Short mmCIF file of the C-alpha atoms (twelve columns), coordinates in Angstrom:
data_MODEL
# 
_entry.id   MODEL 
# 
loop_
_atom_site.group_PDB 
_atom_site.id 
_atom_site.type_symbol 
_atom_site.label_atom_id 
_atom_site.label_alt_id 
_atom_site.label_comp_id 
_atom_site.label_asym_id 
_atom_site.label_seq_id 
_atom_site.Cartn_x 
_atom_site.Cartn_y 
_atom_site.Cartn_z 
_atom_site.pdbx_PDB_model_num 
ATOM 1   C CA . MET A 1   -0.061  0.047   -0.017 1 
ATOM 2   C CA . THR A 2   1.177   3.470   -0.923 1 
ATOM 3   C CA . LEU A 3   0.107   6.789   0.778  1 
ATOM 4   C CA . SER A 4   -1.354  9.449   -1.319 1 
ATOM 5   C CA . ASN A 5   0.937   12.021  -0.245 1 
ATOM 6   C CA . PRO A 6   4.419   10.886  1.152  1 
ATOM 7   C CA . HIS A 7   4.887   13.963  3.222  1 
ATOM 8   C CA . SER A 8   1.283   13.932  4.883  1 
ATOM 9   C CA . ALA A 9   0.606   12.149  7.979  1 
ATOM 10  C CA . PRO A 10  -1.082  8.835   7.523  1 
ATOM 11  C CA . THR A 11  -4.800  8.600   8.242  1 
ATOM 12  C CA . ARG A 12  -6.209  6.291   10.853 1 
ATOM 13  C CA . ARG A 13  -7.597  3.849   8.291  1 
ATOM 14  C CA . GLN A 14  -4.055  3.761   6.695  1 
ATOM 15  C CA . CYS A 15  -2.485  2.934   10.094 1 
ATOM 16  C CA . LEU A 16  -4.742  0.167   10.642 1 
ATOM 17  C CA . ALA A 17  -4.260  -1.429  7.176  1 
ATOM 18  C CA . LEU A 18  -0.463  -1.264  7.667  1 
ATOM 19  C CA . ALA A 19  -0.728  -2.837  11.183 1 
ATOM 20  C CA . ALA A 20  -2.921  -5.613  9.766  1 
ATOM 21  C CA . GLY A 21  -0.381  -6.266  6.985  1 
ATOM 22  C CA . ALA A 22  2.512   -6.371  9.443  1 
ATOM 23  C CA . ALA A 23  0.750   -8.780  11.751 1 
ATOM 24  C CA . ALA A 24  -0.031  -11.076 8.883  1 
ATOM 25  C CA . THR A 25  3.431   -10.993 7.758  1 
ATOM 26  C CA . LEU A 26  4.728   -11.867 11.351 1 
ATOM 27  C CA . LEU A 27  2.129   -14.828 11.516 1 
ATOM 28  C CA . LEU A 28  3.420   -16.394 8.415  1 
ATOM 29  C CA . PRO A 29  6.366   -18.154 9.877  1 
ATOM 30  C CA . ALA A 30  4.513   -19.261 12.992 1 
ATOM 31  C CA . ALA A 31  1.680   -20.785 10.899 1 
ATOM 32  C CA . HIS A 32  4.326   -22.707 8.650  1 
ATOM 33  C CA . ALA A 33  6.075   -23.843 11.691 1 
ATOM 34  C CA . GLN A 34  2.787   -25.278 13.046 1 
ATOM 35  C CA . ALA A 35  2.115   -27.351 9.833  1 
ATOM 36  C CA . TRP A 36  2.368   -31.066 10.595 1 
ATOM 37  C CA . PRO A 37  4.261   -33.003 9.203  1 
ATOM 38  C CA . SER A 38  6.894   -30.830 7.850  1 
ATOM 39  C CA . ARG A 39  9.865   -33.329 8.351  1 
ATOM 40  C CA . PRO A 40  10.441  -36.993 8.788  1 
ATOM 41  C CA . ILE A 41  8.602   -38.981 11.393 1 
ATOM 42  C CA . ARG A 42  10.290  -41.631 13.534 1 
ATOM 43  C CA . ILE A 43  8.241   -44.595 14.688 1 
ATOM 44  C CA . VAL A 44  10.017  -46.471 17.643 1 
ATOM 45  C CA . VAL A 45  9.552   -50.270 17.703 1 
ATOM 46  C CA . PRO A 46  10.913  -51.201 21.214 1 
ATOM 47  C CA . TYR A 47  11.827  -54.710 19.953 1 
ATOM 48  C CA . PRO A 48  14.388  -56.297 17.519 1 
ATOM 49  C CA . PRO A 49  13.595  -56.376 13.794 1 
ATOM 50  C CA . GLY A 50  11.868  -59.359 12.246 1 
ATOM 51  C CA . GLY A 51  9.106   -59.877 14.739 1 
ATOM 52  C CA . ALA A 52  5.394   -59.439 14.238 1 
ATOM 53  C CA . THR A 53  5.302   -56.022 16.052 1 
ATOM 54  C CA . ASP A 54  8.254   -54.893 13.750 1 
ATOM 55  C CA . ASN A 55  6.245   -56.180 10.600 1 
ATOM 56  C CA . ILE A 56  3.030   -54.144 11.693 1 
ATOM 57  C CA . GLY A 57  5.332   -51.054 12.533 1 
ATOM 58  C CA . ARG A 58  6.745   -51.310 8.868  1 
ATOM 59  C CA . ILE A 59  3.244   -51.619 7.367  1 
ATOM 60  C CA . VAL A 60  2.397   -48.452 9.212  1 
ATOM 61  C CA . GLY A 61  5.644   -46.662 8.308  1 
ATOM 62  C CA . ASP A 62  5.478   -47.503 4.615  1 
ATOM 63  C CA . LYS A 63  1.735   -46.414 4.101  1 
ATOM 64  C CA . LEU A 64  1.976   -43.310 6.279  1 
ATOM 65  C CA . THR A 65  4.869   -42.195 4.132  1 
ATOM 66  C CA . ALA A 66  2.763   -42.303 1.284  1 
ATOM 67  C CA . ARG A 67  -0.341  -40.714 3.018  1 
ATOM 68  C CA . LEU A 68  1.373   -37.872 4.861  1 
ATOM 69  C CA . GLY A 69  4.085   -36.912 2.282  1 
ATOM 70  C CA . GLN A 70  6.981   -37.275 4.644  1 
ATOM 71  C CA . PRO A 71  9.498   -40.137 5.270  1 
ATOM 72  C CA . VAL A 72  8.480   -42.353 8.152  1 
ATOM 73  C CA . ILE A 73  11.462  -44.170 9.502  1 
ATOM 74  C CA . ILE A 74  11.159  -47.351 11.679 1 
ATOM 75  C CA . ASP A 75  13.710  -47.301 14.693 1 
ATOM 76  C CA . ASN A 76  13.992  -50.545 16.285 1 
ATOM 77  C CA . LYS A 77  15.204  -49.731 19.846 1 
ATOM 78  C CA . GLY A 78  14.913  -53.145 21.642 1 
ATOM 79  C CA . GLY A 79  16.209  -53.872 25.195 1 
ATOM 80  C CA . ALA A 80  14.721  -54.700 28.602 1 
ATOM 81  C CA . GLY A 81  11.464  -56.146 27.641 1 
ATOM 82  C CA . GLY A 82  10.507  -53.149 25.449 1 
ATOM 83  C CA . ILE A 83  11.360  -50.680 28.079 1 
ATOM 84  C CA . VAL A 84  14.314  -48.991 26.489 1 
ATOM 85  C CA . GLY A 85  12.390  -48.029 23.290 1 
ATOM 86  C CA . THR A 86  9.168   -47.088 25.042 1 
ATOM 87  C CA . ASP A 87  10.928  -44.924 27.659 1 
ATOM 88  C CA . ALA A 88  12.579  -43.072 24.723 1 
ATOM 89  C CA . VAL A 89  9.185   -42.224 23.319 1 
ATOM 90  C CA . ALA A 90  7.719   -41.356 26.615 1 
ATOM 91  C CA . LYS A 91  10.596  -38.668 27.115 1 
ATOM 92  C CA . ALA A 92  10.516  -37.358 23.460 1 
ATOM 93  C CA . ALA A 93  9.196   -33.914 22.609 1 
ATOM 94  C CA . PRO A 94  5.324   -34.163 22.214 1 
ATOM 95  C CA . ASP A 95  5.394   -32.765 18.594 1 
ATOM 96  C CA . GLY A 96  4.100   -35.680 16.570 1 
ATOM 97  C CA . TYR A 97  7.539   -36.672 15.171 1 
ATOM 98  C CA . THR A 98  8.275   -39.472 17.480 1 
ATOM 99  C CA . LEU A 99  5.739   -42.353 17.829 1 
ATOM 100 C CA . LEU A 100 5.548   -45.885 19.193 1 
ATOM 101 C CA . VAL A 101 4.208   -48.926 17.899 1 
ATOM 102 C CA . ALA A 102 4.352   -51.621 20.612 1 
ATOM 103 C CA . LEU A 103 2.833   -54.499 22.483 1 
ATOM 104 C CA . THR A 104 0.614   -54.683 25.437 1 
ATOM 105 C CA . THR A 105 3.673   -55.513 27.552 1 
ATOM 106 C CA . SER A 106 5.278   -52.116 26.783 1 
ATOM 107 C CA . MET A 107 2.082   -49.914 26.957 1 
ATOM 108 C CA . LEU A 108 0.235   -51.563 29.840 1 
ATOM 109 C CA . THR A 109 1.518   -54.596 31.826 1 
ATOM 110 C CA . ASN A 110 5.004   -53.432 32.511 1 
ATOM 111 C CA . GLN A 111 3.655   -50.958 34.978 1 
ATOM 112 C CA . PHE A 112 2.557   -53.947 37.229 1 
ATOM 113 C CA . LEU A 113 5.610   -56.151 36.497 1 
ATOM 114 C CA . TYR A 114 8.540   -53.514 37.195 1 
ATOM 115 C CA . GLU A 115 9.251   -51.959 40.664 1 
ATOM 116 C CA . ASN A 116 11.132  -49.137 39.032 1 
ATOM 117 C CA . LEU A 117 9.770   -48.640 35.533 1 
ATOM 118 C CA . PRO A 118 11.328  -45.320 34.114 1 
ATOM 119 C CA . TYR A 119 8.099   -44.323 32.660 1 
ATOM 120 C CA . ASN A 120 4.293   -44.378 33.604 1 
ATOM 121 C CA . PRO A 121 2.419   -45.420 30.501 1 
ATOM 122 C CA . GLN A 122 -0.864  -43.749 31.938 1 
ATOM 123 C CA . ARG A 123 0.855   -40.565 32.482 1 
ATOM 124 C CA . ASP A 124 3.572   -40.382 29.832 1 
ATOM 125 C CA . LEU A 125 1.923   -41.836 26.873 1 
ATOM 126 C CA . ALA A 126 -1.027  -40.701 24.489 1 
ATOM 127 C CA . LEU A 127 -2.913  -43.455 23.090 1 
ATOM 128 C CA . VAL A 128 -3.320  -43.009 19.365 1 
ATOM 129 C CA . SER A 129 -5.012  -46.216 18.062 1 
ATOM 130 C CA . GLN A 130 -4.999  -49.774 18.809 1 
ATOM 131 C CA . ILE A 131 -3.893  -51.522 15.628 1 
ATOM 132 C CA . ALA A 132 -4.480  -55.100 15.975 1 
ATOM 133 C CA . VAL A 133 -5.491  -57.723 18.876 1 
ATOM 134 C CA . ALA A 134 -3.464  -60.808 19.330 1 
ATOM 135 C CA . PRO A 135 -5.086  -63.912 20.461 1 
ATOM 136 C CA . VAL A 136 -2.755  -66.830 21.110 1 
ATOM 137 C CA . THR A 137 -3.099  -70.597 20.793 1 
ATOM 138 C CA . LEU A 138 -2.634  -73.288 23.656 1 
ATOM 139 C CA . ALA A 139 -0.219  -75.880 22.022 1 
ATOM 140 C CA . VAL A 140 0.768   -79.182 23.669 1 
ATOM 141 C CA . HIS A 141 3.156   -81.932 22.727 1 
ATOM 142 C CA . PRO A 142 1.368   -84.693 20.773 1 
ATOM 143 C CA . SER A 143 2.074   -87.251 23.510 1 
ATOM 144 C CA . ILE A 144 -0.466  -85.359 25.790 1 
ATOM 145 C CA . PRO A 145 -3.616  -87.518 25.764 1 
ATOM 146 C CA . ALA A 146 -6.013  -84.531 25.652 1 
ATOM 147 C CA . SER A 147 -7.654  -82.727 22.693 1 
ATOM 148 C CA . THR A 148 -9.932  -80.492 24.367 1 
ATOM 149 C CA . MET A 149 -9.506  -77.929 27.272 1 
ATOM 150 C CA . PRO A 150 -11.597 -79.877 29.860 1 
ATOM 151 C CA . GLU A 151 -9.576  -83.095 29.002 1 
ATOM 152 C CA . LEU A 152 -6.334  -81.109 29.523 1 
ATOM 153 C CA . MET A 153 -7.321  -79.686 32.679 1 
ATOM 154 C CA . LYS A 154 -8.131  -83.186 34.132 1 
ATOM 155 C CA . TYR A 155 -4.772  -84.435 32.707 1 
ATOM 156 C CA . ILE A 156 -2.996  -81.662 34.485 1 
ATOM 157 C CA . ALA A 157 -4.812  -82.378 37.703 1 
ATOM 158 C CA . SER A 158 -4.003  -86.099 37.595 1 
ATOM 159 C CA . ASN A 159 -0.343  -85.436 36.960 1 
ATOM 160 C CA . LYS A 160 0.472   -83.029 39.727 1 
ATOM 161 C CA . GLY A 161 3.991   -81.937 39.780 1 
ATOM 162 C CA . LYS A 162 5.016   -83.883 36.706 1 
ATOM 163 C CA . LEU A 163 4.249   -81.350 33.819 1 
ATOM 164 C CA . SER A 164 5.942   -78.149 32.718 1 
ATOM 165 C CA . TYR A 165 4.753   -75.247 30.592 1 
ATOM 166 C CA . GLY A 166 6.821   -72.683 28.689 1 
ATOM 167 C CA . SER A 167 6.761   -69.073 28.022 1 
ATOM 168 C CA . TRP A 168 8.568   -66.426 25.904 1 
ATOM 169 C CA . GLY A 169 9.697   -64.639 29.153 1 
ATOM 170 C CA . ASN A 170 8.848   -64.017 32.648 1 
ATOM 171 C CA . GLY A 171 5.782   -61.745 32.966 1 
ATOM 172 C CA . SER A 172 4.535   -62.590 29.453 1 
ATOM 173 C CA . TYR A 173 1.062   -63.619 28.883 1 
ATOM 174 C CA . ALA A 174 2.294   -67.230 28.264 1 
ATOM 175 C CA . HIS A 175 3.665   -67.122 31.710 1 
ATOM 176 C CA . MET A 176 0.787   -65.710 33.440 1 
ATOM 177 C CA . ALA A 177 -1.882  -67.654 31.641 1 
ATOM 178 C CA . GLY A 178 0.177   -70.929 32.270 1 
ATOM 179 C CA . ALA A 179 0.344   -70.122 35.907 1 
ATOM 180 C CA . HIS A 180 -3.395  -69.603 36.154 1 
ATOM 181 C CA . MET A 181 -3.963  -72.949 34.313 1 
ATOM 182 C CA . SER A 182 -1.772  -74.602 36.878 1 
ATOM 183 C CA . GLN A 183 -3.285  -73.020 39.689 1 
ATOM 184 C CA . ALA A 184 -6.807  -73.830 38.577 1 
ATOM 185 C CA . ALA A 185 -6.145  -77.487 38.081 1 
ATOM 186 C CA . ASP A 186 -3.916  -77.786 41.215 1 
ATOM 187 C CA . GLY A 187 -1.444  -79.113 38.864 1 
ATOM 188 C CA . ASP A 188 1.862   -77.723 40.408 1 
ATOM 189 C CA . MET A 189 3.365   -77.277 36.841 1 
ATOM 190 C CA . ALA A 190 6.915   -76.155 36.477 1 
ATOM 191 C CA . HIS A 191 7.365   -72.778 34.467 1 
ATOM 192 C CA . ALA A 192 10.228  -72.828 31.853 1 
ATOM 193 C CA . ALA A 193 10.938  -69.099 30.668 1 
ATOM 194 C CA . TYR A 194 12.717  -68.775 27.308 1 
ATOM 195 C CA . LYS A 195 14.383  -65.722 25.761 1 
ATOM 196 C CA . GLY A 196 11.888  -65.536 22.938 1 
ATOM 197 C CA . GLU A 197 9.177   -67.813 21.438 1 
ATOM 198 C CA . ALA A 198 11.264  -69.763 18.865 1 
ATOM 199 C CA . ALA A 199 13.222  -71.446 21.511 1 
ATOM 200 C CA . MET A 200 10.140  -72.281 23.379 1 
ATOM 201 C CA . ILE A 201 8.552   -73.833 20.460 1 
ATOM 202 C CA . GLN A 202 11.575  -76.067 19.655 1 
ATOM 203 C CA . ASP A 203 11.603  -77.324 23.162 1 
ATOM 204 C CA . LEU A 204 7.777   -78.004 23.049 1 
ATOM 205 C CA . ILE A 205 8.386   -79.938 19.798 1 
ATOM 206 C CA . GLY A 206 11.282  -81.846 21.559 1 
ATOM 207 C CA . GLY A 207 9.070   -82.700 24.503 1 
ATOM 208 C CA . GLN A 208 11.266  -80.874 27.001 1 
ATOM 209 C CA . ILE A 209 8.032   -78.932 28.109 1 
ATOM 210 C CA . GLN A 210 4.615   -80.337 27.585 1 
ATOM 211 C CA . MET A 211 2.583   -77.176 26.825 1 
ATOM 212 C CA . ALA A 212 2.655   -73.481 26.100 1 
ATOM 213 C CA . PHE A 213 0.515   -70.585 24.931 1 
ATOM 214 C CA . ALA A 214 2.030   -69.587 21.638 1 
ATOM 215 C CA . SER A 215 1.466   -67.319 18.580 1 
ATOM 216 C CA . ALA A 216 -0.727  -68.857 15.773 1 
ATOM 217 C CA . LEU A 217 2.094   -67.587 13.513 1 
ATOM 218 C CA . ASN A 218 4.646   -69.836 15.030 1 
ATOM 219 C CA . ALA A 219 2.423   -72.806 16.330 1 
ATOM 220 C CA . LYS A 220 0.240   -73.250 13.150 1 
ATOM 221 C CA . PRO A 221 3.077   -74.606 10.963 1 
ATOM 222 C CA . HIS A 222 4.013   -77.390 13.409 1 
ATOM 223 C CA . ALA A 223 0.321   -78.264 14.119 1 
ATOM 224 C CA . ASP A 224 -0.133  -78.661 10.377 1 
ATOM 225 C CA . THR A 225 2.671   -81.257 10.257 1 
ATOM 226 C CA . GLY A 226 1.432   -83.073 13.452 1 
ATOM 227 C CA . LYS A 227 4.483   -82.003 15.663 1 
ATOM 228 C CA . LEU A 228 2.159   -80.053 17.967 1 
ATOM 229 C CA . LYS A 229 -1.613  -80.262 18.870 1 
ATOM 230 C CA . LEU A 230 -3.595  -77.180 19.311 1 
ATOM 231 C CA . ILE A 231 -6.191  -77.323 22.195 1 
ATOM 232 C CA . GLY A 232 -7.664  -73.991 21.797 1 
ATOM 233 C CA . VAL A 233 -7.275  -70.218 21.257 1 
ATOM 234 C CA . THR A 234 -7.700  -67.111 23.579 1 
ATOM 235 C CA . GLY A 235 -10.215 -64.536 23.165 1 
ATOM 236 C CA . THR A 236 -13.956 -64.593 22.429 1 
ATOM 237 C CA . LYS A 237 -13.799 -65.299 18.699 1 
ATOM 238 C CA . ARG A 238 -12.131 -68.014 16.751 1 
ATOM 239 C CA . MET A 239 -8.960  -66.872 14.822 1 
ATOM 240 C CA . PRO A 240 -9.466  -66.553 10.974 1 
ATOM 241 C CA . ILE A 241 -6.104  -68.290 10.514 1 
ATOM 242 C CA . LEU A 242 -7.423  -71.199 12.568 1 
ATOM 243 C CA . PRO A 243 -11.151 -71.421 11.974 1 
ATOM 244 C CA . ASN A 244 -11.352 -75.023 13.132 1 
ATOM 245 C CA . THR A 245 -9.816  -74.447 16.495 1 
ATOM 246 C CA . PRO A 246 -12.191 -73.595 19.221 1 
ATOM 247 C CA . THR A 247 -11.744 -70.867 21.763 1 
ATOM 248 C CA . ILE A 248 -11.087 -71.981 25.254 1 
ATOM 249 C CA . LEU A 249 -14.303 -69.905 26.150 1 
ATOM 250 C CA . GLU A 250 -16.336 -72.101 23.764 1 
ATOM 251 C CA . GLN A 251 -14.957 -75.191 25.665 1 
ATOM 252 C CA . GLY A 252 -16.607 -73.933 28.823 1 
ATOM 253 C CA . LEU A 253 -13.733 -72.195 30.614 1 
ATOM 254 C CA . THR A 254 -15.123 -68.751 31.321 1 
ATOM 255 C CA . ASP A 255 -12.071 -67.470 33.112 1 
ATOM 256 C CA . GLU A 256 -11.163 -63.818 32.231 1 
ATOM 257 C CA . VAL A 257 -7.570  -64.836 31.724 1 
ATOM 258 C CA . TYR A 258 -8.371  -66.827 28.675 1 
ATOM 259 C CA . GLN A 259 -10.723 -64.233 27.259 1 
ATOM 260 C CA . ILE A 260 -8.366  -61.368 27.373 1 
ATOM 261 C CA . VAL A 261 -6.134  -60.752 24.339 1 
ATOM 262 C CA . GLY A 262 -2.912  -58.536 24.067 1 
ATOM 263 C CA . PHE A 263 -2.768  -55.784 21.478 1 
ATOM 264 C CA . ILE A 264 -0.382  -53.960 18.995 1 
ATOM 265 C CA . GLY A 265 -0.956  -50.124 19.355 1 
ATOM 266 C CA . MET A 266 0.393   -46.822 18.382 1 
ATOM 267 C CA . GLY A 267 1.335   -44.284 21.074 1 
ATOM 268 C CA . ALA A 268 2.749   -40.949 21.256 1 
ATOM 269 C CA . PRO A 269 4.391   -38.735 24.069 1 
ATOM 270 C CA . ALA A 270 1.881   -37.390 26.441 1 
ATOM 271 C CA . LYS A 271 0.760   -33.747 25.473 1 
ATOM 272 C CA . THR A 272 1.096   -34.359 21.777 1 
ATOM 273 C CA . PRO A 273 -1.337  -31.976 20.157 1 
ATOM 274 C CA . ARG A 274 -4.960  -33.344 20.005 1 
ATOM 275 C CA . GLU A 275 -5.143  -32.618 16.365 1 
ATOM 276 C CA . ILE A 276 -2.077  -34.612 15.490 1 
ATOM 277 C CA . VAL A 277 -3.305  -37.678 17.637 1 
ATOM 278 C CA . GLN A 278 -6.647  -37.407 15.861 1 
ATOM 279 C CA . ARG A 279 -5.040  -37.218 12.452 1 
ATOM 280 C CA . LEU A 280 -2.674  -40.119 13.079 1 
ATOM 281 C CA . SER A 281 -5.618  -42.300 14.408 1 
ATOM 282 C CA . SER A 282 -7.723  -41.514 11.178 1 
ATOM 283 C CA . GLU A 283 -4.740  -42.400 8.930  1 
ATOM 284 C CA . VAL A 284 -4.100  -45.592 10.821 1 
ATOM 285 C CA . GLN A 285 -7.778  -46.722 10.484 1 
ATOM 286 C CA . ALA A 286 -7.541  -46.047 6.763  1 
ATOM 287 C CA . ILE A 287 -4.537  -48.078 6.425  1 
ATOM 288 C CA . PHE A 288 -5.895  -51.132 8.179  1 
ATOM 289 C CA . GLU A 289 -9.369  -50.900 6.444  1 
ATOM 290 C CA . ALA A 290 -7.689  -51.787 3.196  1 
ATOM 291 C CA . PRO A 291 -8.533  -55.502 2.403  1 
ATOM 292 C CA . ASP A 292 -4.966  -56.377 1.379  1 
ATOM 293 C CA . ILE A 293 -3.553  -55.159 4.604  1 
ATOM 294 C CA . ALA A 294 -6.210  -56.723 6.803  1 
ATOM 295 C CA . GLN A 295 -5.412  -59.991 4.946  1 
ATOM 296 C CA . ARG A 296 -1.613  -59.548 5.710  1 
ATOM 297 C CA . VAL A 297 -2.413  -58.884 9.430  1 
ATOM 298 C CA . ALA A 298 -4.738  -62.047 9.607  1 
ATOM 299 C CA . THR A 299 -1.922  -64.294 8.189  1 
ATOM 300 C CA . MET A 300 0.153   -63.134 11.148 1 
ATOM 301 C CA . GLY A 301 -2.429  -64.357 13.549 1 
ATOM 302 C CA . PHE A 302 -3.797  -61.108 14.436 1 
ATOM 303 C CA . THR A 303 -7.054  -59.280 13.933 1 
ATOM 304 C CA . VAL A 304 -7.363  -55.743 12.886 1 
ATOM 305 C CA . SER A 305 -8.668  -53.470 15.555 1 
ATOM 306 C CA . ALA A 306 -7.769  -49.960 14.464 1 
ATOM 307 C CA . GLY A 307 -9.990  -47.232 15.934 1 
ATOM 308 C CA . THR A 308 -10.195 -43.995 17.679 1 
ATOM 309 C CA . PRO A 309 -8.086  -42.734 20.622 1 
ATOM 310 C CA . GLU A 310 -11.289 -42.997 22.592 1 
ATOM 311 C CA . ALA A 311 -11.869 -46.466 21.789 1 
ATOM 312 C CA . PHE A 312 -8.366  -47.427 22.549 1 
ATOM 313 C CA . ALA A 313 -8.531  -45.610 25.895 1 
ATOM 314 C CA . ALA A 314 -11.920 -47.366 26.707 1 
ATOM 315 C CA . SER A 315 -10.498 -50.831 25.958 1 
ATOM 316 C CA . TYR A 316 -7.298  -50.127 27.836 1 
ATOM 317 C CA . LYS A 317 -9.279  -49.002 31.001 1 
ATOM 318 C CA . ARG A 318 -11.369 -52.084 30.749 1 
ATOM 319 C CA . ASP A 319 -8.571  -54.577 30.355 1 
ATOM 320 C CA . MET A 320 -5.996  -52.926 32.724 1 
ATOM 321 C CA . PRO A 321 -7.519  -54.443 35.967 1 
ATOM 322 C CA . VAL A 322 -7.541  -57.941 34.390 1 
ATOM 323 C CA . TRP A 323 -3.832  -57.717 33.493 1 
ATOM 324 C CA . ALA A 324 -3.145  -56.413 36.938 1 
ATOM 325 C CA . ARG A 325 -4.860  -59.383 38.596 1 
ATOM 326 C CA . MET A 326 -2.789  -61.750 36.369 1 
ATOM 327 C CA . VAL A 327 0.338   -60.377 37.134 1 
ATOM 328 C CA . LYS A 328 -0.327  -60.482 40.950 1 
ATOM 329 C CA . ALA A 329 -1.753  -63.970 40.664 1 
ATOM 330 C CA . SER A 330 1.225   -65.334 38.699 1 
ATOM 331 C CA . GLY A 331 3.729   -63.868 41.311 1 
ATOM 332 C CA . ALA A 332 5.848   -62.322 38.357 1 
ATOM 333 C CA . ARG A 333 7.897   -59.415 39.529 1 
ATOM 334 C CA . LEU A 334 10.841  -58.026 37.705 1 
ATOM 335 C CA . ASP A 335 13.589  -55.677 38.571 1 
# 
C-alpha cells in the first residue's frame, strides 16, 4: 500500500491497514512452523527387527509415508522387554515426530511387573490407536492324551508336579496364563521361561516341556505337520487363521484370563497436540481398513482393531484391572 501524499501524516484507516499487513507477515512463519508434518517422522518399535510387531510397524511406516508426504522411519530400539524404546518415546518431544508401535507389555503390563519402571504409561503416553489384537493358541506336545480344554485340565490335575509349561519370558502372557492354568487345576506345573518364542517352540516340539501358549504364526505350521497339537485359542472369537480351532471360552472355561487378548497399538508422548493424535488415528484406521492389509495382518495371526483414541482408551481402561490381577496371581515381578 502507498500513501496518497508521502509528506502527509497517515490517516487512521491507513495506519490500521499497515498494522494488519505487518501482523499477517509476522504470523506467516508461525503458521508454517505449526504445519504437521513438515519433516520426517520416527516410529520406535521397542523390539528387535523381524518380529510381528516390527512387521506391523513397517506396514504403518510405509503407508504413512505415502499418505503424509513425509518419510516415516522405523527405529528398532530393543532392550529390557521393550522398556528402552518405550521410555525413549515417553521422554521425547510431544510434537508428533516421535511415535511408538508396541505390544501390551510395553504400553500396559510393565507398570505392574516392574518396581522401578522409568516411565508411567498412563501418565507419559498418549494412546493414538489400537492396531490389532493378538489372540494366542494353547499348544501341547502330541504325546499329551488330551484334545480339548476340559480333558487337558483333568490331565494336569491327575499328573500333579509332573508337567511343565513354557513361556517367551517372565511376565509374558504365556507365563501368566500358564500359571493360572496350573493353579486352577492344582497341577503344580513347572514354568520354563525362554528368551523368545522360537526357543520355546523348539523345546515344546522336542518334548522338554509339555505345553505352552504360543502365537498362531509360530504354532500353526507345526500343528499342520503333526508336531504340535492345538487345544484352543484365547479371546472370544475364533481366529481367522485357525477357523477349526475353538476358543477356550467355547469349551466351557469362562476365566477372564483366557478371554483377554494382547494388542499392538500406536502411542505418542503425552501432551502431543490433540489434532495430531486425531489425524494419526484417522490415518491408521484408513491403512488397516484396506482389504489387502487386513489379510496380511490375519496371516500373522492377528485381527485388525484400528480405531479412535477414545476407543483405545476405553479398552485399555477395561482390560487394565484384568492384567493387574494376572500379574499378581502369577507372582511375576521383575527388577
